[in-house]
DRENDO-1510 file (C-alpha; in Angstrom, 1 decimal, always signed):
<recs>
REC; n; res; u; v; w
REC; 1; UNK; -14.3; +6.2; +4.1 .
REC; 2; UNK; -15.1; +2.5; +3.9 .
REC; 3; UNK; -15.6; +0.9; +0.5 .
REC; 4; UNK; -19.3; +0.5; -0.2 .
REC; 5; UNK; -20.5; -3.1; +0.0 .
REC; 6; UNK; -22.1; -2.8; -3.5 .
REC; 7; UNK; -18.6; -2.5; -5.0 .
REC; 8; UNK; -18.2; -6.2; -4.3 .
REC; 9; UNK; -21.5; -7.5; -5.6 .
REC; 10; UNK; -21.9; -8.8; -9.1 .
REC; 11; UNK; -24.8; -6.4; -9.8 .
REC; 12; UNK; -26.6; -3.7; -7.8 .
REC; 13; UNK; -28.9; -0.8; -8.5 .
REC; 14; UNK; -26.3; +1.5; -6.9 .
REC; 15; UNK; -23.6; +0.5; -9.4 .
REC; 16; UNK; -26.0; +0.9; -12.3 .
REC; 17; UNK; -27.1; +4.3; -11.1 .
REC; 18; UNK; -23.5; +5.5; -10.9 .
REC; 19; UNK; -22.5; +4.0; -14.3 .
REC; 20; UNK; -22.6; +7.3; -16.2 .
REC; 21; UNK; -20.3; +8.9; -13.6 .
REC; 22; UNK; -18.0; +5.9; -13.8 .
REC; 23; UNK; -17.9; +6.3; -17.6 .
REC; 24; UNK; -16.9; +10.0; -17.3 .
REC; 25; UNK; -14.3; +9.2; -14.6 .
REC; 26; UNK; -12.8; +6.5; -16.9 .
REC; 27; UNK; -12.6; +8.9; -19.8 .
REC; 28; UNK; -10.9; +11.5; -17.7 .
REC; 29; UNK; -8.3; +9.0; -16.5 .
REC; 30; UNK; -7.7; +7.8; -20.0 .
REC; 31; UNK; -7.2; +11.5; -21.2 .
REC; 32; UNK; -4.8; +12.2; -18.4 .
REC; 33; UNK; -2.7; +9.1; -19.2 .
REC; 34; UNK; -2.4; +10.2; -22.8 .
REC; 35; UNK; -0.2; +13.2; -21.8 .
REC; 36; UNK; +3.5; +13.1; -22.4 .
REC; 37; UNK; +5.3; +12.1; -19.3 .
REC; 38; UNK; +8.7; +13.4; -18.0 .
REC; 39; UNK; +11.7; +11.1; -18.4 .
REC; 40; UNK; +14.3; +11.1; -15.6 .
REC; 41; UNK; +18.0; +10.2; -15.7 .
REC; 42; UNK; +17.6; +7.3; -13.2 .
REC; 43; UNK; +15.2; +4.3; -13.5 .
REC; 44; UNK; +11.7; +4.8; -12.2 .
REC; 45; UNK; +9.9; +1.7; -10.8 .
REC; 46; UNK; +6.2; +2.2; -10.0 .
REC; 47; UNK; +4.4; -0.1; -7.6 .
REC; 48; UNK; +0.7; +0.4; -8.1 .
REC; 49; UNK; -2.7; -1.2; -8.4 .
REC; 50; UNK; -5.9; -0.9; -10.4 .
REC; 51; UNK; -8.4; -0.6; -7.5 .
REC; 52; UNK; -8.8; +2.0; -4.8 .
REC; 53; UNK; -7.7; +1.0; -1.3 .
REC; 54; UNK; -4.9; -1.3; -0.2 .
REC; 55; UNK; -3.6; -3.8; -2.6 .
REC; 56; UNK; -0.4; -4.7; -0.7 .
REC; 57; UNK; +1.7; -2.0; -2.3 .
REC; 58; UNK; +3.6; -1.0; +0.9 .
REC; 59; UNK; +5.1; -4.4; +1.8 .
REC; 60; UNK; +5.9; -4.9; -1.9 .
REC; 61; UNK; +7.8; -1.7; -1.9 .
REC; 62; UNK; +9.7; -2.6; +1.3 .
REC; 63; UNK; +10.6; -6.0; -0.1 .
REC; 64; UNK; +11.9; -4.5; -3.4 .
REC; 65; UNK; +13.9; -1.9; -1.5 .
REC; 66; UNK; +15.6; -4.6; +0.5 .
REC; 67; UNK; +16.3; -6.6; -2.6 .
REC; 68; UNK; +17.9; -3.7; -4.4 .
REC; 69; UNK; +19.9; -2.7; -1.4 .
REC; 70; UNK; +21.4; -6.1; -1.2 .
REC; 71; UNK; +22.6; -5.6; -4.8 .
REC; 72; UNK; +24.5; -2.5; -3.8 .
REC; 73; UNK; +22.0; +0.0; -5.3 .
REC; 74; UNK; +20.7; +3.1; -3.5 .
REC; 75; UNK; +16.9; +3.1; -4.0 .
REC; 76; UNK; +14.9; +6.0; -2.8 .
REC; 77; UNK; +11.1; +5.8; -2.3 .
REC; 78; UNK; +8.8; +8.5; -3.5 .
REC; 79; UNK; +5.2; +8.8; -2.2 .
REC; 80; UNK; +2.4; +11.3; -2.3 .
REC; 81; UNK; +2.2; +11.0; +1.5 .
REC; 82; UNK; -1.5; +10.3; +1.5 .
REC; 83; UNK; -3.4; +12.1; +4.3 .
REC; 84; UNK; -0.2; +14.0; +5.3 .
REC; 85; UNK; -0.2; +17.8; +5.4 .
REC; 86; UNK; +3.2; +18.1; +3.7 .
REC; 87; UNK; +2.8; +19.6; +0.2 .
REC; 88; UNK; +6.3; +20.6; -0.9 .
REC; 89; UNK; +8.9; +18.0; -1.6 .
REC; 90; UNK; +10.5; +16.8; +1.6 .
REC; 91; UNK; +12.7; +13.9; +2.8 .
REC; 92; UNK; +11.0; +12.0; +5.5 .
REC; 93; UNK; +12.5; +11.9; +9.0 .
REC; 94; UNK; +11.4; +8.5; +10.5 .
REC; 95; UNK; +12.2; +9.7; +14.0 .
REC; 96; UNK; +11.0; +13.4; +13.9 .
REC; 97; UNK; +8.1; +13.4; +11.5 .
REC; 98; UNK; +4.5; +12.4; +12.2 .
REC; 99; UNK; +2.0; +10.5; +10.1 .
REC; 100; UNK; -0.1; +13.7; +10.2 .
REC; 101; UNK; +2.7; +15.5; +8.4 .
REC; 102; UNK; +4.0; +12.9; +5.9 .
REC; 103; UNK; +1.4; +10.0; +5.9 .
REC; 104; UNK; +1.8; +6.5; +7.4 .
REC; 105; UNK; +3.4; +4.5; +4.6 .
REC; 106; UNK; +6.3; +7.0; +4.2 .
REC; 107; UNK; +7.2; +6.6; +7.8 .
REC; 108; UNK; +7.6; +2.8; +7.3 .
REC; 109; UNK; +9.6; +3.3; +4.1 .
REC; 110; UNK; +11.9; +5.9; +5.7 .
REC; 111; UNK; +13.0; +3.3; +8.3 .
REC; 112; UNK; +14.6; +1.3; +5.5 .
REC; 113; UNK; +15.6; +3.8; +2.8 .
REC; 114; UNK; +15.6; +7.5; +1.9 .
REC; 115; UNK; +12.0; +8.4; +1.4 .
REC; 116; UNK; +10.5; +11.6; -0.1 .
REC; 117; UNK; +6.9; +12.9; -0.1 .
REC; 118; UNK; +5.2; +15.8; -1.9 .
REC; 119; UNK; +2.1; +16.5; -3.9 .
REC; 120; UNK; +4.1; +17.2; -7.1 .
REC; 121; UNK; +5.7; +13.8; -7.9 .
REC; 122; UNK; +7.9; +15.3; -10.6 .
REC; 123; UNK; +9.4; +17.8; -8.3 .
REC; 124; UNK; +9.7; +15.2; -5.5 .
REC; 125; UNK; +11.6; +12.8; -7.7 .
REC; 126; UNK; +13.9; +15.6; -8.9 .
REC; 127; UNK; +14.8; +16.2; -5.2 .
REC; 128; UNK; +15.5; +12.5; -4.7 .
REC; 129; UNK; +17.7; +12.3; -7.8 .
REC; 130; UNK; +19.6; +15.4; -6.7 .
REC; 131; UNK; +20.2; +13.7; -3.4 .
REC; 132; UNK; +22.0; +10.7; -5.1 .
REC; 133; UNK; +19.3; +8.1; -5.7 .
REC; 134; UNK; +20.4; +5.4; -8.1 .
REC; 135; UNK; +16.8; +4.4; -8.8 .
REC; 136; UNK; +13.4; +5.5; -7.6 .
REC; 137; UNK; +10.6; +3.3; -6.3 .
REC; 138; UNK; +7.2; +5.0; -6.5 .
REC; 139; UNK; +4.6; +3.8; -3.9 .
REC; 140; UNK; +1.5; +4.3; -6.0 .
REC; 141; UNK; +1.2; +6.6; -9.0 .
REC; 142; UNK; +0.4; +4.0; -11.7 .
REC; 143; UNK; -2.3; +6.4; -13.0 .
REC; 144; UNK; -0.1; +9.5; -12.7 .
REC; 145; UNK; +0.5; +10.8; -16.2 .
REC; 146; UNK; +3.4; +13.2; -15.5 .
REC; 147; UNK; +6.1; +10.5; -14.8 .
REC; 148; UNK; +7.7; +8.2; -17.2 .
REC; 149; UNK; +7.8; +4.7; -15.6 .
REC; 150; UNK; +10.7; +2.5; -16.7 .
REC; 151; UNK; +9.0; -0.5; -15.0 .
REC; 152; UNK; +5.4; -0.7; -13.7 .
REC; 153; UNK; +4.5; -3.5; -11.3 .
REC; 154; UNK; +0.8; -4.0; -10.5 .
REC; 155; UNK; +0.1; -5.6; -7.1 .
REC; 156; UNK; -2.9; -7.9; -6.5 .
REC; 157; UNK; -4.1; -10.1; -3.7 .
REC; 158; UNK; -5.3; -13.4; -4.9 .
REC; 159; UNK; -6.7; -11.6; -7.9 .
REC; 160; UNK; -9.7; -10.5; -5.9 .
REC; 161; UNK; -9.2; -6.8; -5.8 .
REC; 162; UNK; -11.5; -5.9; -8.7 .
REC; 163; UNK; -14.8; -6.2; -6.9 .
REC; 164; UNK; -17.7; -5.8; -9.3 .
REC; 165; UNK; -15.3; -4.9; -12.1 .
REC; 166; UNK; -16.6; -1.3; -12.5 .
REC; 167; UNK; -14.8; +2.0; -12.5 .
REC; 168; UNK; -15.2; +4.4; -9.6 .
REC; 169; UNK; -17.7; +5.5; -8.3 .
REC; 170; UNK; -19.7; +2.5; -9.6 .
REC; 171; UNK; -17.0; +0.2; -8.4 .
REC; 172; UNK; -13.5; +0.1; -6.9 .
REC; 173; UNK; -11.4; +0.3; -10.2 .
REC; 174; UNK; -9.3; +3.4; -10.9 .
REC; 175; UNK; -9.4; +2.7; -14.6 .
REC; 176; UNK; -10.3; +0.1; -17.2 .
REC; 177; UNK; -8.9; -3.2; -16.1 .
REC; 178; UNK; -7.7; -4.4; -19.5 .
REC; 179; UNK; -6.0; -1.2; -20.3 .
REC; 180; UNK; -4.2; -1.1; -17.0 .
REC; 181; UNK; -3.0; -4.7; -17.4 .
REC; 182; UNK; -1.7; -4.0; -20.9 .
REC; 183; UNK; +0.3; -1.0; -19.6 .
REC; 184; UNK; +1.9; -3.0; -16.8 .
REC; 185; UNK; +5.3; -4.7; -17.2 .
REC; 186; UNK; +4.5; -7.4; -14.6 .
REC; 187; UNK; +1.9; -8.4; -12.0 .
REC; 188; UNK; +2.7; -9.4; -8.4 .
REC; 189; UNK; +0.1; -11.7; -6.9 .
REC; 190; UNK; -0.2; -12.4; -3.2 .
REC; 191; UNK; -1.0; -16.0; -2.5 .
REC; 192; UNK; -2.5; -16.9; -5.9 .
REC; 193; UNK; -2.1; -16.8; -9.6 .
REC; 194; UNK; -2.9; -14.5; -12.4 .
REC; 195; UNK; -4.2; -14.9; -16.0 .
REC; 196; UNK; -1.9; -12.1; -17.0 .
REC; 197; UNK; +1.7; -12.8; -18.0 .
REC; 198; UNK; +4.2; -12.2; -16.8 .
REC; 199; UNK; +3.1; -12.6; -13.2 .
REC; 200; UNK; +5.1; -13.3; -10.1 .
REC; 201; UNK; +3.9; -14.8; -6.8 .
REC; 202; UNK; +4.5; -13.3; -3.3 .
REC; 203; UNK; +3.9; -15.0; +0.0 .
REC; 204; UNK; +3.3; -13.3; +3.3 .
REC; 205; UNK; +3.8; -14.1; +6.9 .
REC; 206; UNK; +2.7; -12.1; +9.9 .
REC; 207; UNK; +5.4; -11.9; +12.4 .
REC; 208; UNK; +4.0; -12.4; +15.9 .
REC; 209; UNK; +6.5; -11.9; +18.8 .
REC; 210; UNK; +7.1; -14.9; +20.9 .
REC; 211; UNK; +5.9; -13.1; +24.0 .
REC; 212; UNK; +2.4; -13.0; +22.5 .
REC; 213; UNK; +2.2; -16.7; +21.7 .
REC; 214; UNK; -0.3; -18.4; +24.0 .
REC; 215; UNK; -2.1; -15.1; +24.8 .
REC; 216; UNK; -5.4; -13.7; +23.6 .
REC; 217; UNK; -5.1; -10.9; +21.2 .
REC; 218; UNK; -7.5; -8.0; +20.5 .
REC; 219; UNK; -6.7; -6.7; +17.0 .
REC; 220; UNK; -7.7; -3.3; +15.6 .
REC; 221; UNK; -6.9; -1.7; +12.3 .
REC; 222; UNK; -7.7; +1.1; +9.9 .
REC; 223; UNK; -6.6; -0.4; +6.6 .
REC; 224; UNK; -8.5; -1.1; +3.4 .
REC; 225; UNK; -9.1; -4.8; +4.0 .
REC; 226; UNK; -8.8; -5.4; +7.8 .
REC; 227; UNK; -10.2; -8.9; +7.6 .
REC; 228; UNK; -7.0; -10.0; +5.9 .
REC; 229; UNK; -5.0; -8.8; +8.9 .
REC; 230; UNK; -7.3; -10.7; +11.3 .
REC; 231; UNK; -7.2; -13.8; +9.2 .
REC; 232; UNK; -3.4; -13.7; +9.2 .
REC; 233; UNK; -3.4; -13.7; +13.0 .
REC; 234; UNK; -5.6; -16.7; +13.2 .
REC; 235; UNK; -3.5; -18.5; +10.6 .
REC; 236; UNK; -0.6; -18.3; +13.0 .
REC; 237; UNK; -2.6; -20.3; +15.5 .
REC; 238; UNK; -3.0; -17.4; +17.9 .
REC; 239; UNK; -6.3; -16.8; +19.7 .
REC; 240; UNK; -8.1; -13.8; +18.5 .
REC; 241; UNK; -10.4; -12.5; +21.2 .
REC; 242; UNK; -12.0; -9.9; +19.0 .
REC; 243; UNK; -11.4; -7.3; +16.3 .
REC; 244; UNK; -12.3; -3.6; +15.8 .
REC; 245; UNK; -12.2; -2.1; +12.4 .
REC; 246; UNK; -11.9; +1.6; +11.3 .
REC; 247; UNK; -11.8; +3.3; +7.9 .
REC; 248; UNK; -8.6; +3.2; +5.9 .
REC; 249; UNK; -5.8; +5.6; +7.2 .
REC; 250; UNK; -8.0; +6.4; +10.2 .
REC; 251; UNK; -6.8; +8.9; +12.8 .
REC; 252; UNK; -7.6; +7.4; +16.2 .
REC; 253; UNK; -9.5; +9.7; +18.7 .
REC; 254; UNK; -8.9; +9.7; +22.5 .
REC; 255; UNK; -12.5; +8.3; +22.9 .
REC; 256; UNK; -11.7; +5.4; +20.6 .
REC; 257; UNK; -8.5; +4.7; +22.4 .
REC; 258; UNK; -10.4; +4.5; +25.7 .
REC; 259; UNK; -12.9; +2.1; +24.2 .
REC; 260; UNK; -10.1; -0.1; +22.8 .
REC; 261; UNK; -8.5; -0.3; +26.3 .
REC; 262; UNK; -11.8; -1.2; +27.9 .
REC; 263; UNK; -12.5; -4.0; +25.4 .
REC; 264; UNK; -9.0; -5.4; +25.8 .
REC; 265; UNK; -9.3; -5.4; +29.6 .
REC; 266; UNK; -12.7; -7.0; +29.5 .
REC; 267; UNK; -11.4; -9.8; +27.3 .
REC; 268; UNK; -8.1; -10.2; +29.1 .
REC; 269; UNK; -6.4; -9.6; +25.8 .
REC; 270; UNK; -3.3; -7.9; +24.5 .
REC; 271; UNK; -3.9; -5.0; +22.0 .
REC; 272; UNK; -2.3; -5.5; +18.6 .
REC; 273; UNK; -2.4; -3.6; +15.3 .
REC; 274; UNK; -0.6; -3.3; +12.0 .
REC; 275; UNK; +2.6; -1.3; +11.6 .
REC; 276; UNK; +0.7; +1.2; +9.4 .
REC; 277; UNK; -1.9; +1.8; +12.2 .
REC; 278; UNK; +0.8; +1.9; +14.9 .
REC; 279; UNK; +2.5; +5.0; +13.5 .
REC; 280; UNK; -0.9; +6.8; +13.6 .
REC; 281; UNK; -1.4; +6.2; +17.3 .
REC; 282; UNK; -0.7; +8.9; +19.9 .
REC; 283; UNK; +2.8; +8.4; +21.4 .
REC; 284; UNK; +1.4; +7.9; +24.9 .
REC; 285; UNK; -0.7; +5.0; +23.7 .
REC; 286; UNK; +1.9; +3.2; +21.6 .
REC; 287; UNK; +3.4; +1.6; +24.7 .
REC; 288; UNK; +0.2; -0.3; +25.3 .
REC; 289; UNK; -0.1; -1.8; +21.8 .
REC; 290; UNK; +2.1; -4.3; +20.0 .
REC; 291; UNK; +2.5; -3.7; +16.2 .
REC; 292; UNK; +2.7; -6.8; +14.1 .
REC; 293; UNK; +4.9; -6.7; +11.1 .
REC; 294; UNK; +4.2; -8.4; +7.7 .
REC; 295; UNK; +7.1; -10.2; +6.0 .
REC; 296; UNK; +6.8; -10.5; +2.3 .
REC; 297; UNK; +8.8; -13.0; +0.2 .
REC; 298; UNK; +9.1; -12.1; -3.5 .
REC; 299; UNK; +9.2; -14.6; -6.3 .
REC; 300; UNK; +13.0; -15.1; -6.8 .
REC; 301; UNK; +12.6; -14.4; -10.5 .
REC; 302; UNK; +11.0; -10.9; -10.0 .
REC; 303; UNK; +14.1; -8.8; -9.3 .
REC; 304; UNK; +16.2; -10.3; -12.1 .
REC; 305; UNK; +13.3; -9.7; -14.4 .
REC; 306; UNK; +13.2; -6.1; -13.4 .
REC; 307; UNK; +16.9; -5.6; -13.7 .
REC; 308; UNK; +16.9; -7.1; -17.2 .
REC; 309; UNK; +14.1; -4.8; -18.3 .
REC; 310; UNK; +16.0; -1.8; -16.9 .
REC; 311; UNK; +19.3; -3.1; -18.4 .
REC; 312; UNK; +21.0; -3.1; -15.0 .
REC; 313; UNK; +22.0; -6.7; -15.0 .
</recs>
């Protein structure tokens, strides 16, 4: 589903009407977080956010994995595998598994590091530890009460992910903003600053293949904030002939694919999408679309800060 527009308005009758449900939701989350979590024999790093939808967790996880691998560590990624049908713990096969089975983000992670999915995060982490992981990076799960996190990193984009500041369903927040910030060990902010300490900055760059420079692009995406993707294309100085947006984690139908082809042909444009969307496309359509990857540069102080907290430095 798409995020309701009233989530991003300072005040609205819809948010006021849903306030009692938001209060109940917040109390339930707080109660769940009060439960005693399970401690594992390897460090658990959680990359999460406060709001529903995309906050840039996936590229942050990929960047952290690369940084730890350079240090000689063997990080494994654990994910719930959102929208995937796999329930039991499973190691993701980046070549043989589909997004319908394991979700889209895990396929991207599995290209870079051993990645595990499963509904039961505790059981899934246990599988990863048994397979030799020296540390675990959780993609999401900040609000999961069953896992002891040795380091929690909240990811924000320019500090604008809080919308109207209300808890779901009255707003986009998963829990009380202040309580979440107090529980985090650090905040990673894309392209901006934070009032919360310690915070670390991250910069992004959309990688556009040289063969596409000088051509018109028709972009489509089914991510939480598609406008950010389209703006990143324009920032590279490339002509954006148009854009087509779908709900987050959208599964593309044959009819939609035909429509995208027709629009691109009419505009004389090349079809492009995000890597997350690309893995959800039918195999026979992928050859007609160019995925654009996002490169994330972390604040050089972040990884040493994490290592110090984990007593690994």
